[in-house]
C-alpha positions in Angstrom: 173.9 -140.4 -74.4 173.7 -143.5 -72.3 175.8 -146.4 -73.5 174.6 -149.9 -73.6 177.2 -152.3 -72.3 177.7 -155.3 -74.5 178.5 -158.6 -72.9 180.7 -161.3 -74.3 180.1 -164.9 -73.4 182.9 -164.7 -71.0 181.6 -161.6 -69.3 178.2 -163.0 -69.0 179.4 -166.2 -67.3 181.3 -164.1 -64.8 178.4 -161.7 -63.9 175.5 -164.1 -63.8 176.3 -165.5 -60.4 176.7 -162.0 -59.0 173.2 -161.0 -60.5 171.6 -164.1 -59.1 173.1 -163.3 -55.7 171.6 -159.7 -55.8 168.2 -161.0 -56.8 168.3 -163.5 -53.9 169.2 -160.8 -51.4 166.4 -158.6 -52.7 163.8 -161.3 -52.3 165.0 -162.1 -48.8 164.6 -158.4 -47.9 161.1 -158.3 -49.3 160.2 -161.5 -47.4 161.4 -159.9 -44.1 159.3 -156.7 -44.8 156.2 -158.7 -45.6 156.6 -160.9 -42.5 156.9 -157.8 -40.3 153.7 -156.1 -41.8 150.3 -156.9 -40.1 148.1 -159.1 -42.3 145.0 -157.4 -43.8 141.6 -159.2 -43.3 140.2 -160.4 -46.6 136.5 -159.6 -47.1 134.7 -162.7 -48.2 132.1 -162.8 -51.0 129.6 -164.0 -48.5 130.1 -160.8 -46.5 129.8 -158.7 -49.6 126.4 -160.3 -50.3 125.3 -159.8 -46.7 126.2 -156.1 -46.9 124.3 -155.7 -50.2 121.2 -157.4 -48.8 121.3 -155.2 -45.7 121.7 -152.0 -47.7 118.9 -153.0 -50.1 116.5 -153.8 -47.2 117.4 -150.5 -45.5 116.7 -148.6 -48.7 113.5 -150.2 -49.8 112.1 -151.8 -46.7 111.5 -155.5 -46.0 107.8 -155.4 -47.0 108.7 -155.2 -50.7 110.7 -158.4 -50.6 108.1 -160.2 -48.4 105.6 -159.5 -51.2 108.0 -160.8 -53.8 108.7 -163.9 -51.7 105.0 -164.6 -51.5 104.4 -164.1 -55.2 103.8 -167.5 -56.7 104.4 -166.4 -60.2 107.9 -165.3 -59.4 108.8 -168.3 -57.3 107.8 -171.1 -59.6 109.9 -174.2 -59.1 111.3 -173.1 -55.8 111.3 -175.2 -52.6 108.1 -175.9 -50.8 109.7 -174.6 -47.6 109.8 -171.1 -49.1 107.3 -169.7 -46.6 109.4 -170.9 -43.7 112.4 -168.9 -44.9 113.0 -165.3 -43.8 112.7 -162.6 -46.5 116.3 -161.6 -45.9 117.6 -165.1 -46.5 115.3 -165.4 -49.6 116.8 -162.2 -51.0 120.3 -163.3 -50.3 119.7 -166.6 -52.1 118.3 -164.7 -55.1 121.4 -162.5 -55.3 123.7 -165.5 -55.0 121.8 -167.1 -57.9 121.8 -164.2 -60.3 125.0 -162.2 -59.5 128.7 -163.1 -59.6 131.2 -161.9 -57.0 132.4 -159.1 -59.3 128.8 -158.0 -59.8 128.2 -158.0 -56.1 131.3 -155.8 -55.5 130.0 -153.3 -58.1 126.5 -153.3 -56.7 127.8 -152.8 -53.1 130.0 -149.9 -54.2 127.1 -148.3 -56.1 124.7 -148.8 -53.2 127.1 -147.5 -50.7 127.7 -144.3 -52.8 124.0 -143.8 -53.4 123.1 -144.5 -49.8 125.8 -142.0 -48.7 124.4 -139.4 -51.1 120.9 -140.1 -49.8 121.9 -139.7 -46.2 123.7 -136.5 -47.0 120.7 -135.1 -48.8 118.4 -136.3 -46.0 120.6 -134.5 -43.4 120.4 -131.3 -45.5 116.6 -131.6 -45.7 116.3 -132.2 -42.0 118.4 -129.1 -41.4 116.2 -127.1 -43.6 113.1 -128.5 -41.9 114.6 -127.7 -38.6 115.3 -124.1 -39.6 111.7 -123.7 -41.0 110.3 -125.1 -37.8 112.3 -122.6 -35.8 111.0 -119.8 -38.1 107.4 -121.0 -37.8 107.8 -121.2 -34.0 109.1 -117.6 -34.1 106.1 -116.5 -36.2 103.7 -118.2 -33.9 105.3 -116.4 -31.0 105.1 -113.1 -32.8 101.5 -113.7 -33.7 100.6 -114.6 -30.2 102.3 -111.4 -29.0 100.4 -109.3 -31.5 97.1 -111.0 -30.6 97.8 -110.2 -26.9 98.6 -106.6 -27.7 95.4 -106.4 -29.9 93.3 -107.8 -27.2 94.7 -105.4 -24.7 94.1 -102.5 -27.1 90.5 -103.7 -27.8 89.8 -104.0 -24.1 91.3 -100.6 -23.4 89.2 -99.0 -26.2 86.1 -100.7 -24.9 86.8 -99.5 -21.4 87.4 -95.9 -22.7 84.0 -96.0 -24.5 82.3 -97.2 -21.4 84.0 -94.5 -19.4 83.0 -91.9 -22.0 79.4 -93.1 -22.1 79.2 -93.0 -18.4 80.3 -89.4 -18.4 77.9 -88.3 -21.1 74.2 -87.9 -20.5 73.0 -88.4 -24.0 69.6 -86.8 -23.4 71.3 -83.5 -22.5 73.6 -83.7 -25.5 70.7 -84.4 -27.8 68.6 -81.6 -26.3 71.5 -79.1 -26.9 71.9 -80.1 -30.5 68.3 -80.5 -31.7 66.7 -77.3 -30.5 64.3 -76.2 -33.3 60.7 -77.4 -33.9 61.6 -79.0 -37.3 64.2 -81.1 -35.5 61.8 -82.2 -32.7 61.0 -85.6 -34.2 64.7 -86.5 -34.6 65.4 -85.3 -31.0 62.5 -87.4 -29.6 63.6 -90.6 -31.5 67.2 -90.2 -30.4 66.3 -89.7 -26.7 64.0 -92.7 -26.9 66.8 -94.8 -28.2 69.2 -93.5 -25.6 66.9 -94.1 -22.7 65.2 -97.4 -23.7 68.1 -99.2 -25.4 71.2 -98.0 -23.7 74.2 -100.1 -24.8 77.6 -99.7 -26.4 76.1 -100.3 -29.8 73.3 -97.7 -29.2 75.7 -95.1 -27.9 77.9 -95.7 -31.0 75.0 -95.2 -33.3 73.8 -92.0 -31.6 77.3 -90.5 -31.7 77.8 -91.4 -35.3 74.3 -90.1 -36.3 75.0 -86.8 -34.5 78.3 -86.5 -36.4 76.6 -87.0 -39.7 73.7 -84.7 -38.8 76.0 -81.8 -37.9 77.2 -81.7 -41.6 73.6 -81.9 -42.9 72.4 -79.1 -40.6 75.2 -76.9 -41.8 74.6 -77.7 -45.5 70.8 -77.2 -45.5 70.9 -73.3 -45.4 73.4 -73.3 -48.2 71.4 -75.7 -50.3 67.9 -74.2 -50.1 69.3 -70.7 -50.3 70.7 -71.5 -53.8 68.6 -69.9 -56.6 68.8 -73.2 -58.5 67.3 -75.9 -56.4 69.0 -78.6 -58.5 72.4 -77.2 -57.4 71.2 -77.2 -53.8 70.2 -80.9 -54.2 73.8 -81.8 -55.2 75.1 -80.1 -52.1 72.7 -81.9 -49.8 73.4 -85.2 -51.6 77.0 -85.2 -50.4 76.0 -84.3 -46.9 73.3 -87.0 -46.7 75.8 -89.6 -48.1 78.1 -88.6 -45.3 75.4 -89.1 -42.7 74.6 -92.6 -44.1 78.2 -93.5 -44.1 78.5 -92.6 -40.5 75.8 -95.0 -39.5 76.9 -97.7 -41.9 76.4 -101.2 -40.4 75.1 -99.6 -37.2 71.5 -99.8 -36.0 68.9 -99.0 -33.4 65.2 -99.9 -33.6 64.5 -96.2 -34.5 67.0 -96.2 -37.5 64.3 -96.2 -40.2 62.2 -93.6 -38.5 65.2 -91.4 -38.0 66.2 -91.6 -41.7 62.6 -90.8 -42.7 62.6 -87.8 -40.3 65.8 -86.5 -41.9 64.1 -86.8 -45.3 61.1 -84.8 -44.2 63.3 -82.1 -42.5 65.3 -81.6 -45.7 62.3 -81.7 -48.0 60.6 -78.9 -46.0 63.2 -76.5 -47.3 62.6 -77.2 -51.0 59.6 -76.1 -53.2 60.0 -78.5 -56.1 61.7 -81.6 -54.7 61.1 -84.1 -51.9 63.9 -86.3 -50.4 63.0 -90.0 -49.8 64.9 -92.2 -47.3 66.6 -95.1 -49.1 65.4 -97.4 -46.3 61.7 -96.2 -46.4 60.9 -99.7 -47.6 62.6 -103.0 -47.1 61.9 -104.0 -50.7 63.9 -102.7 -53.7 61.9 -100.4 -55.9 63.4 -100.2 -59.4 61.7 -96.9 -59.9 63.4 -95.4 -56.9 66.6 -97.5 -56.0 69.9 -98.1 -57.8 71.4 -101.3 -56.5 75.2 -101.5 -56.1 76.8 -104.9 -56.8 74.8 -108.1 -56.9 72.4 -109.3 -54.4 68.8 -110.1 -53.5 65.6 -108.1 -53.7 65.8 -106.7 -50.1 67.5 -103.6 -49.0 70.4 -104.0 -46.5 71.1 -100.3 -46.0 71.1 -97.0 -47.9 74.1 -95.2 -49.4 72.3 -92.1 -50.6 68.8 -90.5 -50.5 66.4 -90.5 -53.5 64.9 -87.2 -54.8 61.5 -87.0 -56.5 59.6 -84.0 -58.0 56.7 -82.9 -55.8 54.4 -82.2 -58.7 54.4 -85.6 -60.4 56.5 -87.8 -58.0 58.9 -88.7 -60.8 62.3 -89.7 -59.7 64.9 -87.0 -60.2 67.8 -88.8 -58.4 67.9 -92.5 -57.6 68.8 -93.8 -54.1 71.9 -96.0 -54.0 71.4 -99.0 -51.8 73.1 -102.3 -50.8 70.9 -105.4 -51.2 70.7 -108.8 -49.5 
């Protein structure tokens, strides 16, 4: 336990000079140290106010304070020379009027902190924007590459079709497929289209029609050879739907006549039923057509053939059509 030394009056008188000497030496040493240290520059209140003004203007823009300066309701009782004063000087005077030096220091610290945070967030946002721009540029480059490759494939496909068409004499192909008398009308219409309207679209239609016809021609013997004609109709309905799907959105001037010729060819094999082309008329007939989706009153293209009874012409199966 520390002991506290008690002083008598005599002891005190003896030690006081010595204590005073120590204090004097200590002060002398502190004075020497302070004299040897470089003097720090004191920031004046005026500089604080200037800094605050500059930060505020940088944050909010000078226009805001120009508007305030020109607002007569706010500047009642001010000098008449107000308009000759800069907005920066006007703002500095307002701050001098309403804020103490201590307030200015607090405002400056808060503004500096907020401004630093704002700059940091802004830099982060700029970095993110830069990354997204790089990603977008990469996407554009990838899209351009894909478009170029697609164009090349399209041109290659087009050239192959042209090359194929040049090697095929459609008239000979058509002659070899449609050989019988019942098929004569179809053969004549196809050759007419091939000879008179030769083009990539025409060639595409003819090849697609022939593809669909091959299935129909194979199905016909199975259909009309069925003891129950209604079962045969179902078989042919699938084959005729396939034919119409092959020529979907494809056309030649002979399209309607060709579809009618198919209907007559198929009907000739049945005793009780007739097939009717869905595009026999350009107008929708509610007694014959079943319209898919919404649309107008005109037929765009057929999806399936209608079937009617030969005896009374009553509809046995409605034709599905798309309307416009």
